[in-house]
ChimeraX commands (.cxc) that place a marker at each C-alpha (Angstrom):
marker #1 position 24.99,-2.99,-21.47 radius 0.5
marker #1 position 22.53,-0.02,-21.03 radius 0.5
marker #1 position 22.72,-0.64,-17.71 radius 0.5
marker #1 position 26.52,-0.70,-16.89 radius 0.5
marker #1 position 27.50,2.16,-19.34 radius 0.5
marker #1 position 24.67,4.25,-17.77 radius 0.5
marker #1 position 25.92,7.61,-15.78 radius 0.5
marker #1 position 22.90,8.10,-13.67 radius 0.5
marker #1 position 20.82,5.14,-12.29 radius 0.5
marker #1 position 17.45,6.14,-10.94 radius 0.5
marker #1 position 15.64,2.71,-9.13 radius 0.5
marker #1 position 12.53,3.24,-7.28 radius 0.5
marker #1 position 14.01,1.16,-4.41 radius 0.5
marker #1 position 16.79,0.33,-2.26 radius 0.5
marker #1 position 16.51,-3.63,-3.24 radius 0.5
marker #1 position 16.38,-2.57,-6.84 radius 0.5
marker #1 position 19.47,-1.12,-6.60 radius 0.5
marker #1 position 21.47,-3.59,-5.00 radius 0.5
marker #1 position 20.13,-5.86,-7.89 radius 0.5
marker #1 position 21.38,-3.76,-10.06 radius 0.5
marker #1 position 24.82,-3.18,-8.67 radius 0.5
marker #1 position 24.69,-7.26,-8.95 radius 0.5
marker #1 position 24.14,-6.76,-12.03 radius 0.5
marker #1 position 27.42,-5.12,-12.87 radius 0.5
marker #1 position 26.30,-1.36,-12.14 radius 0.5
marker #1 position 28.45,1.13,-10.24 radius 0.5
marker #1 position 26.61,1.64,-7.15 radius 0.5
marker #1 position 27.79,5.09,-6.80 radius 0.5
marker #1 position 25.43,5.84,-9.76 radius 0.5
marker #1 position 22.48,4.42,-8.78 radius 0.5
marker #1 position 19.87,6.85,-7.05 radius 0.5
marker #1 position 16.73,5.36,-5.25 radius 0.5
marker #1 position 13.86,7.91,-5.51 radius 0.5
marker #1 position 10.59,5.71,-4.09 radius 0.5
marker #1 position 7.39,6.65,-6.21 radius 0.5
marker #1 position 5.41,9.76,-5.35 radius 0.5
marker #1 position 2.50,11.36,-5.46 radius 0.5
marker #1 position 0.53,13.60,-7.15 radius 0.5
marker #1 position -0.17,16.87,-5.74 radius 0.5
marker #1 position -4.30,16.42,-5.70 radius 0.5
marker #1 position -3.57,13.41,-3.78 radius 0.5
marker #1 position -1.98,15.59,-0.36 radius 0.5
marker #1 position -5.79,17.46,0.09 radius 0.5
marker #1 position -7.95,15.59,2.63 radius 0.5
marker #1 position -10.71,14.09,0.75 radius 0.5
marker #1 position -14.44,15.44,1.28 radius 0.5
marker #1 position -16.64,14.19,3.47 radius 0.5
marker #1 position -15.64,10.37,3.40 radius 0.5
marker #1 position -18.76,9.66,6.25 radius 0.5
marker #1 position -21.46,10.29,3.08 radius 0.5
marker #1 position -19.91,7.88,0.78 radius 0.5
marker #1 position -19.30,5.01,4.21 radius 0.5
marker #1 position -23.59,5.61,4.53 radius 0.5
marker #1 position -23.41,5.30,0.50 radius 0.5
marker #1 position -22.02,2.10,0.37 radius 0.5
marker #1 position -23.38,0.49,3.21 radius 0.5
marker #1 position -20.44,0.22,5.52 radius 0.5
marker #1 position -21.26,2.27,8.44 radius 0.5
marker #1 position -20.69,-0.07,11.60 radius 0.5
marker #1 position -18.59,-2.24,9.76 radius 0.5
marker #1 position -14.91,-2.86,10.20 radius 0.5
marker #1 position -13.65,-1.95,6.62 radius 0.5
marker #1 position -10.47,-3.61,5.64 radius 0.5
marker #1 position -9.07,-2.20,2.32 radius 0.5
marker #1 position -7.08,-2.40,-0.51 radius 0.5
marker #1 position -6.61,-0.44,-3.70 radius 0.5
marker #1 position -4.99,-1.58,-6.74 radius 0.5
marker #1 position -4.85,-3.79,-9.52 radius 0.5
marker #1 position -6.17,-7.21,-8.50 radius 0.5
marker #1 position -3.86,-9.72,-9.22 radius 0.5
marker #1 position -3.34,-13.34,-7.97 radius 0.5
marker #1 position 0.01,-12.42,-6.40 radius 0.5
marker #1 position -1.53,-9.52,-4.33 radius 0.5
marker #1 position -2.82,-12.68,-2.13 radius 0.5
marker #1 position -5.73,-10.79,-1.15 radius 0.5
marker #1 position -7.65,-14.53,0.04 radius 0.5
marker #1 position -5.36,-14.00,2.92 radius 0.5
marker #1 position -8.01,-12.08,4.58 radius 0.5
marker #1 position -10.65,-14.42,3.93 radius 0.5
marker #1 position -10.06,-17.01,6.77 radius 0.5
marker #1 position -10.25,-13.68,9.16 radius 0.5
marker #1 position -13.52,-12.78,7.43 radius 0.5
marker #1 position -15.00,-15.67,7.81 radius 0.5
marker #1 position -14.36,-15.77,11.76 radius 0.5
marker #1 position -15.26,-11.86,12.25 radius 0.5
marker #1 position -18.30,-11.25,10.86 radius 0.5
marker #1 position -18.54,-7.63,10.94 radius 0.5
marker #1 position -15.36,-7.18,9.07 radius 0.5
marker #1 position -15.53,-6.57,5.20 radius 0.5
marker #1 position -13.43,-6.47,2.37 radius 0.5
marker #1 position -13.59,-3.32,0.29 radius 0.5
marker #1 position -11.73,-3.96,-2.81 radius 0.5
marker #1 position -11.27,-0.54,-5.03 radius 0.5
marker #1 position -10.10,-1.77,-8.16 radius 0.5
marker #1 position -10.26,-4.58,-11.07 radius 0.5
marker #1 position -8.46,-7.47,-12.13 radius 0.5
marker #1 position -7.76,-10.67,-13.60 radius 0.5
marker #1 position -7.93,-12.49,-9.78 radius 0.5
marker #1 position -11.02,-11.03,-8.77 radius 0.5
marker #1 position -13.24,-14.36,-10.61 radius 0.5
marker #1 position -11.05,-16.70,-8.85 radius 0.5
marker #1 position -12.00,-14.54,-5.58 radius 0.5
marker #1 position -15.18,-14.18,-6.10 radius 0.5
marker #1 position -15.38,-18.04,-6.12 radius 0.5
marker #1 position -13.60,-18.47,-3.11 radius 0.5
marker #1 position -15.56,-16.06,-0.85 radius 0.5
marker #1 position -19.08,-17.55,-2.64 radius 0.5
marker #1 position -17.77,-21.21,-1.05 radius 0.5
marker #1 position -16.62,-19.66,2.14 radius 0.5
marker #1 position -19.80,-18.33,2.57 radius 0.5
marker #1 position -18.62,-14.45,2.91 radius 0.5
marker #1 position -19.45,-13.16,-0.58 radius 0.5
marker #1 position -21.55,-10.13,1.08 radius 0.5
marker #1 position -18.57,-9.43,3.00 radius 0.5
marker #1 position -16.09,-8.80,0.20 radius 0.5
marker #1 position -16.91,-5.90,-1.79 radius 0.5
marker #1 position -15.65,-5.34,-5.55 radius 0.5
marker #1 position -16.16,-1.46,-5.69 radius 0.5
marker #1 position -14.46,-1.98,-9.21 radius 0.5
marker #1 position -12.26,1.00,-10.47 radius 0.5
marker #1 position -12.99,4.43,-9.56 radius 0.5
marker #1 position -11.72,7.53,-10.85 radius 0.5
marker #1 position -8.46,9.02,-9.88 radius 0.5
marker #1 position -10.08,11.80,-7.52 radius 0.5
marker #1 position -12.49,9.55,-5.54 radius 0.5
marker #1 position -9.78,6.94,-4.82 radius 0.5
marker #1 position -8.35,8.91,-1.55 radius 0.5
marker #1 position -12.20,9.10,-0.47 radius 0.5
marker #1 position -12.40,5.49,-0.41 radius 0.5
marker #1 position -9.48,4.82,1.31 radius 0.5
marker #1 position -10.47,7.01,3.86 radius 0.5
marker #1 position -12.77,4.77,4.56 radius 0.5
marker #1 position -10.64,1.86,5.75 radius 0.5
marker #1 position -10.23,1.01,9.01 radius 0.5
marker #1 position -7.13,-1.13,8.09 radius 0.5
marker #1 position -5.30,-0.24,4.95 radius 0.5
marker #1 position -3.95,-3.81,3.31 radius 0.5
marker #1 position -1.26,-4.95,1.81 radius 0.5
marker #1 position -1.37,-8.69,1.50 radius 0.5
marker #1 position 1.94,-9.36,-0.45 radius 0.5
marker #1 position 3.96,-7.55,-3.30 radius 0.5
marker #1 position 6.76,-8.27,-5.07 radius 0.5
marker #1 position 10.37,-7.70,-3.37 radius 0.5
marker #1 position 11.60,-4.94,-5.15 radius 0.5
marker #1 position 8.53,-2.92,-6.01 radius 0.5
marker #1 position 7.60,0.23,-4.49 radius 0.5
marker #1 position 3.71,0.13,-4.49 radius 0.5
marker #1 position 1.74,3.40,-5.05 radius 0.5
marker #1 position -0.88,1.55,-3.20 radius 0.5
marker #1 position 1.15,2.10,0.00 radius 0.5
marker #1 position 1.66,5.63,-0.97 radius 0.5
marker #1 position -2.24,6.17,-1.00 radius 0.5
marker #1 position -2.76,4.55,2.32 radius 0.5
marker #1 position 0.31,6.56,3.86 radius 0.5
marker #1 position -1.13,10.29,2.84 radius 0.5
marker #1 position -4.28,9.14,3.97 radius 0.5
marker #1 position -3.36,8.48,7.69 radius 0.5
marker #1 position -4.74,4.64,7.38 radius 0.5
marker #1 position -3.25,1.82,9.67 radius 0.5
marker #1 position -1.81,-0.18,7.87 radius 0.5
marker #1 position -1.05,-4.00,7.42 radius 0.5
marker #1 position 2.07,-4.83,4.72 radius 0.5
marker #1 position 4.13,-7.85,4.52 radius 0.5
marker #1 position 7.34,-8.14,6.69 radius 0.5
marker #1 position 9.87,-7.43,3.34 radius 0.5
marker #1 position 13.22,-5.38,2.57 radius 0.5
marker #1 position 11.59,-3.02,-0.12 radius 0.5
marker #1 position 8.24,-2.65,2.79 radius 0.5
marker #1 position 10.94,-1.88,5.76 radius 0.5
marker #1 position 12.02,0.85,3.49 radius 0.5
marker #1 position 9.54,3.27,4.24 radius 0.5
marker #1 position 7.61,1.08,6.84 radius 0.5
marker #1 position 8.65,0.59,10.61 radius 0.5
marker #1 position 6.85,-1.84,12.53 radius 0.5
marker #1 position 4.62,-0.53,15.13 radius 0.5
marker #1 position 6.01,3.10,14.51 radius 0.5
marker #1 position 4.08,4.08,11.18 radius 0.5
marker #1 position 2.50,0.62,10.24 radius 0.5
marker #1 position 2.16,-3.03,11.43 radius 0.5
marker #1 position 4.48,-5.78,9.40 radius 0.5
marker #1 position 3.48,-9.43,9.48 radius 0.5
marker #1 position 6.00,-12.13,8.88 radius 0.5
marker #1 position 4.20,-13.87,5.61 radius 0.5
marker #1 position 6.24,-17.05,6.61 radius 0.5
marker #1 position 4.83,-17.27,9.71 radius 0.5
marker #1 position 1.29,-19.28,10.13 radius 0.5
marker #1 position -1.28,-16.82,11.88 radius 0.5
marker #1 position 0.85,-14.04,12.20 radius 0.5
marker #1 position -1.31,-11.79,9.12 radius 0.5
marker #1 position -4.41,-12.87,11.32 radius 0.5
marker #1 position -2.73,-12.06,15.02 radius 0.5
marker #1 position -1.68,-8.83,13.40 radius 0.5
marker #1 position -4.88,-7.46,11.94 radius 0.5
marker #1 position -6.97,-8.43,15.10 radius 0.5
marker #1 position -5.01,-6.44,16.94 radius 0.5
marker #1 position -5.38,-3.07,14.83 radius 0.5
marker #1 position -9.15,-4.04,14.96 radius 0.5
marker #1 position -9.20,-3.84,18.70 radius 0.5
marker #1 position -7.64,-0.60,19.23 radius 0.5
marker #1 position -8.49,2.43,17.54 radius 0.5
marker #1 position -5.89,4.30,19.37 radius 0.5
marker #1 position -3.30,1.72,17.92 radius 0.5
marker #1 position -4.75,2.58,14.76 radius 0.5
marker #1 position -4.92,6.29,15.24 radius 0.5
marker #1 position -1.13,6.32,16.57 radius 0.5
marker #1 position -0.49,4.69,13.31 radius 0.5
marker #1 position -2.36,6.56,11.04 radius 0.5
marker #1 position -0.95,10.12,12.02 radius 0.5
marker #1 position 3.09,8.57,12.13 radius 0.5
marker #1 position 1.85,7.02,8.15 radius 0.5
marker #1 position 0.74,10.55,7.23 radius 0.5
marker #1 position 4.30,12.06,8.70 radius 0.5
marker #1 position 6.03,9.65,6.42 radius 0.5
marker #1 position 4.99,11.25,3.41 radius 0.5
marker #1 position 7.11,14.47,4.25 radius 0.5
marker #1 position 9.70,12.72,6.07 radius 0.5
marker #1 position 10.85,10.86,2.25 radius 0.5
marker #1 position 9.64,13.32,0.30 radius 0.5
marker #1 position 7.65,10.94,-1.25 radius 0.5
marker #1 position 5.99,13.24,-3.76 radius 0.5
marker #1 position 6.70,13.58,-7.73 radius 0.5
marker #1 position 7.50,17.28,-7.27 radius 0.5
marker #1 position 10.66,16.15,-5.16 radius 0.5
marker #1 position 11.20,13.30,-7.17 radius 0.5
marker #1 position 11.45,15.77,-10.14 radius 0.5
marker #1 position 13.62,18.15,-8.05 radius 0.5
marker #1 position 16.03,15.31,-7.37 radius 0.5
marker #1 position 15.71,14.06,-10.89 radius 0.5
marker #1 position 17.19,17.66,-12.18 radius 0.5
marker #1 position 19.54,18.08,-9.52 radius 0.5
marker #1 position 21.37,14.76,-10.04 radius 0.5
marker #1 position 21.35,15.26,-14.09 radius 0.5
marker #1 position 22.17,19.13,-13.92 radius 0.5
marker #1 position 25.66,18.32,-12.18 radius 0.5
marker #1 position 26.54,15.42,-15.23 radius 0.5
marker #1 position 25.60,18.49,-17.57 radius 0.5
marker #1 position 28.24,20.96,-15.67 radius 0.5
marker link #1:1,2 radius 0.2
marker link #1:2,3 radius 0.2
marker link #1:3,4 radius 0.2
marker link #1:4,5 radius 0.2
marker link #1:5,6 radius 0.2
marker link #1:6,7 radius 0.2
marker link #1:7,8 radius 0.2
marker link #1:8,9 radius 0.2
marker link #1:9,10 radius 0.2
marker link #1:10,11 radius 0.2
marker link #1:11,12 radius 0.2
marker link #1:12,13 radius 0.2
marker link #1:13,14 radius 0.2
marker link #1:14,15 radius 0.2
marker link #1:15,16 radius 0.2
marker link #1:16,17 radius 0.2
marker link #1:17,18 radius 0.2
marker link #1:18,19 radius 0.2
marker link #1:19,20 radius 0.2
marker link #1:20,21 radius 0.2
marker link #1:21,22 radius 0.2
marker link #1:22,23 radius 0.2
marker link #1:23,24 radius 0.2
marker link #1:24,25 radius 0.2
marker link #1:25,26 radius 0.2
marker link #1:26,27 radius 0.2
marker link #1:27,28 radius 0.2
marker link #1:28,29 radius 0.2
marker link #1:29,30 radius 0.2
marker link #1:30,31 radius 0.2
marker link #1:31,32 radius 0.2
marker link #1:32,33 radius 0.2
marker link #1:33,34 radius 0.2
marker link #1:34,35 radius 0.2
marker link #1:35,36 radius 0.2
marker link #1:36,37 radius 0.2
marker link #1:37,38 radius 0.2
marker link #1:38,39 radius 0.2
marker link #1:39,40 radius 0.2
marker link #1:40,41 radius 0.2
marker link #1:41,42 radius 0.2
marker link #1:42,43 radius 0.2
marker link #1:43,44 radius 0.2
marker link #1:44,45 radius 0.2
marker link #1:45,46 radius 0.2
marker link #1:46,47 radius 0.2
marker link #1:47,48 radius 0.2
marker link #1:48,49 radius 0.2
marker link #1:49,50 radius 0.2
marker link #1:50,51 radius 0.2
marker link #1:51,52 radius 0.2
marker link #1:52,53 radius 0.2
marker link #1:53,54 radius 0.2
marker link #1:54,55 radius 0.2
marker link #1:55,56 radius 0.2
marker link #1:56,57 radius 0.2
marker link #1:57,58 radius 0.2
marker link #1:58,59 radius 0.2
marker link #1:59,60 radius 0.2
marker link #1:60,61 radius 0.2
marker link #1:61,62 radius 0.2
marker link #1:62,63 radius 0.2
marker link #1:63,64 radius 0.2
marker link #1:64,65 radius 0.2
marker link #1:65,66 radius 0.2
marker link #1:66,67 radius 0.2
marker link #1:67,68 radius 0.2
marker link #1:68,69 radius 0.2
marker link #1:69,70 radius 0.2
marker link #1:70,71 radius 0.2
marker link #1:71,72 radius 0.2
marker link #1:72,73 radius 0.2
marker link #1:73,74 radius 0.2
marker link #1:74,75 radius 0.2
marker link #1:75,76 radius 0.2
marker link #1:76,77 radius 0.2
marker link #1:77,78 radius 0.2
marker link #1:78,79 radius 0.2
marker link #1:79,80 radius 0.2
marker link #1:80,81 radius 0.2
marker link #1:81,82 radius 0.2
marker link #1:82,83 radius 0.2
marker link #1:83,84 radius 0.2
marker link #1:84,85 radius 0.2
marker link #1:85,86 radius 0.2
marker link #1:86,87 radius 0.2
marker link #1:87,88 radius 0.2
marker link #1:88,89 radius 0.2
marker link #1:89,90 radius 0.2
marker link #1:90,91 radius 0.2
marker link #1:91,92 radius 0.2
marker link #1:92,93 radius 0.2
marker link #1:93,94 radius 0.2
marker link #1:94,95 radius 0.2
marker link #1:95,96 radius 0.2
marker link #1:96,97 radius 0.2
marker link #1:97,98 radius 0.2
marker link #1:98,99 radius 0.2
marker link #1:99,100 radius 0.2
marker link #1:100,101 radius 0.2
marker link #1:101,102 radius 0.2
marker link #1:102,103 radius 0.2
marker link #1:103,104 radius 0.2
marker link #1:104,105 radius 0.2
marker link #1:105,106 radius 0.2
marker link #1:106,107 radius 0.2
marker link #1:107,108 radius 0.2
marker link #1:108,109 radius 0.2
marker link #1:109,110 radius 0.2
marker link #1:110,111 radius 0.2
marker link #1:111,112 radius 0.2
marker link #1:112,113 radius 0.2
marker link #1:113,114 radius 0.2
marker link #1:114,115 radius 0.2
marker link #1:115,116 radius 0.2
marker link #1:116,117 radius 0.2
marker link #1:117,118 radius 0.2
marker link #1:118,119 radius 0.2
marker link #1:119,120 radius 0.2
marker link #1:120,121 radius 0.2
marker link #1:121,122 radius 0.2
marker link #1:122,123 radius 0.2
marker link #1:123,124 radius 0.2
marker link #1:124,125 radius 0.2
marker link #1:125,126 radius 0.2
marker link #1:126,127 radius 0.2
marker link #1:127,128 radius 0.2
marker link #1:128,129 radius 0.2
marker link #1:129,130 radius 0.2
marker link #1:130,131 radius 0.2
marker link #1:131,132 radius 0.2
marker link #1:132,133 radius 0.2
marker link #1:133,134 radius 0.2
marker link #1:134,135 radius 0.2
marker link #1:135,136 radius 0.2
marker link #1:136,137 radius 0.2
marker link #1:137,138 radius 0.2
marker link #1:138,139 radius 0.2
marker link #1:139,140 radius 0.2
marker link #1:140,141 radius 0.2
marker link #1:141,142 radius 0.2
marker link #1:142,143 radius 0.2
marker link #1:143,144 radius 0.2
marker link #1:144,145 radius 0.2
marker link #1:145,146 radius 0.2
marker link #1:146,147 radius 0.2
marker link #1:147,148 radius 0.2
marker link #1:148,149 radius 0.2
marker link #1:149,150 radius 0.2
marker link #1:150,151 radius 0.2
marker link #1:151,152 radius 0.2
marker link #1:152,153 radius 0.2
marker link #1:153,154 radius 0.2
marker link #1:154,155 radius 0.2
marker link #1:155,156 radius 0.2
marker link #1:156,157 radius 0.2
marker link #1:157,158 radius 0.2
marker link #1:158,159 radius 0.2
marker link #1:159,160 radius 0.2
marker link #1:160,161 radius 0.2
marker link #1:161,162 radius 0.2
marker link #1:162,163 radius 0.2
marker link #1:163,164 radius 0.2
marker link #1:164,165 radius 0.2
marker link #1:165,166 radius 0.2
marker link #1:166,167 radius 0.2
marker link #1:167,168 radius 0.2
marker link #1:168,169 radius 0.2
marker link #1:169,170 radius 0.2
marker link #1:170,171 radius 0.2
marker link #1:171,172 radius 0.2
marker link #1:172,173 radius 0.2
marker link #1:173,174 radius 0.2
marker link #1:174,175 radius 0.2
marker link #1:175,176 radius 0.2
marker link #1:176,177 radius 0.2
marker link #1:177,178 radius 0.2
marker link #1:178,179 radius 0.2
marker link #1:179,180 radius 0.2
marker link #1:180,181 radius 0.2
marker link #1:181,182 radius 0.2
marker link #1:182,183 radius 0.2
marker link #1:183,184 radius 0.2
marker link #1:184,185 radius 0.2
marker link #1:185,186 radius 0.2
marker link #1:186,187 radius 0.2
marker link #1:187,188 radius 0.2
marker link #1:188,189 radius 0.2
marker link #1:189,190 radius 0.2
marker link #1:190,191 radius 0.2
marker link #1:191,192 radius 0.2
marker link #1:192,193 radius 0.2
marker link #1:193,194 radius 0.2
marker link #1:194,195 radius 0.2
marker link #1:195,196 radius 0.2
marker link #1:196,197 radius 0.2
marker link #1:197,198 radius 0.2
marker link #1:198,199 radius 0.2
marker link #1:199,200 radius 0.2
marker link #1:200,201 radius 0.2
marker link #1:201,202 radius 0.2
marker link #1:202,203 radius 0.2
marker link #1:203,204 radius 0.2
marker link #1:204,205 radius 0.2
marker link #1:205,206 radius 0.2
marker link #1:206,207 radius 0.2
marker link #1:207,208 radius 0.2
marker link #1:208,209 radius 0.2
marker link #1:209,210 radius 0.2
marker link #1:210,211 radius 0.2
marker link #1:211,212 radius 0.2
marker link #1:212,213 radius 0.2
marker link #1:213,214 radius 0.2
marker link #1:214,215 radius 0.2
marker link #1:215,216 radius 0.2
marker link #1:216,217 radius 0.2
marker link #1:217,218 radius 0.2
marker link #1:218,219 radius 0.2
marker link #1:219,220 radius 0.2
marker link #1:220,221 radius 0.2
marker link #1:221,222 radius 0.2
marker link #1:222,223 radius 0.2
marker link #1:223,224 radius 0.2
marker link #1:224,225 radius 0.2
marker link #1:225,226 radius 0.2
marker link #1:226,227 radius 0.2
marker link #1:227,228 radius 0.2
marker link #1:228,229 radius 0.2
marker link #1:229,230 radius 0.2
marker link #1:230,231 radius 0.2
marker link #1:231,232 radius 0.2
marker link #1:232,233 radius 0.2
marker link #1:233,234 radius 0.2
marker link #1:234,235 radius 0.2
marker link #1:235,236 radius 0.2
marker link #1:236,237 radius 0.2
view
C-alpha cells in the first residue's frame, strides 16, 4: 500500500504513529509533527475585557469551548455542573450539528440562559474569545487526534481541562500545564472543574505553563514546515 511504501510518513500524534506502525509502516520512517499555530495566534488579543462586557459575562465563571460542535465533543458533560453552579456560563465559540440537541437539553435542565452559543466568529477574533475563558474545556476527543482547539487554549494561557488520554498526554501533564480528568471515573470531570474554579492561583500557574508549552514543543506551523523541509531534504541528498 501507499502507507507501507512511503519513505517518510508524517503524522500528528504518537498515537497515530503507533497505529500506522501496526499497519506495517516502518516506524523508523514515521515522524510526529503535532498540529501548529499560525503567527497571528502568537500575539496577545486586544482588550478582552471589552468583549467580556459586550457579551454580558462580567462577574461570571466562564467555561469555554472553541470548535465544531459535534456529539463526540461531549459538551453535555458540563451540564450537571452548570445546574449546581448558577454563576457558571458555558461559552461555545463555533457551531455544528450537535447544537440543536444541546439547546434542547439545556432548556430541559433550566440552564439555557447560561449555555451561550456565540456562533462562528472570524479567525482573527477567536483568540480574544478564548482569553475570556476561566477554564478552557476539551470534554472529549478521538484517541488519535491533535486538537487545534487545544493549541488555542495553550497559547492563550488558559487553565485547561481535558480527558486523560494518551494523545492528550503527549502535550499536557496533569497539574503542570493543565488538568486531566478520568473519563471512566464518575464525577471526576466535575471535581476537577470545581478545583480549577475555586483557585485563581492554580489557574494562573497552569495558564503560564500552558503558554510556555508552545515554545517547549515548537507548536507552530513555521516550525513544522522547517522540520518537514529538513526531513525531505535528507531524502533528496
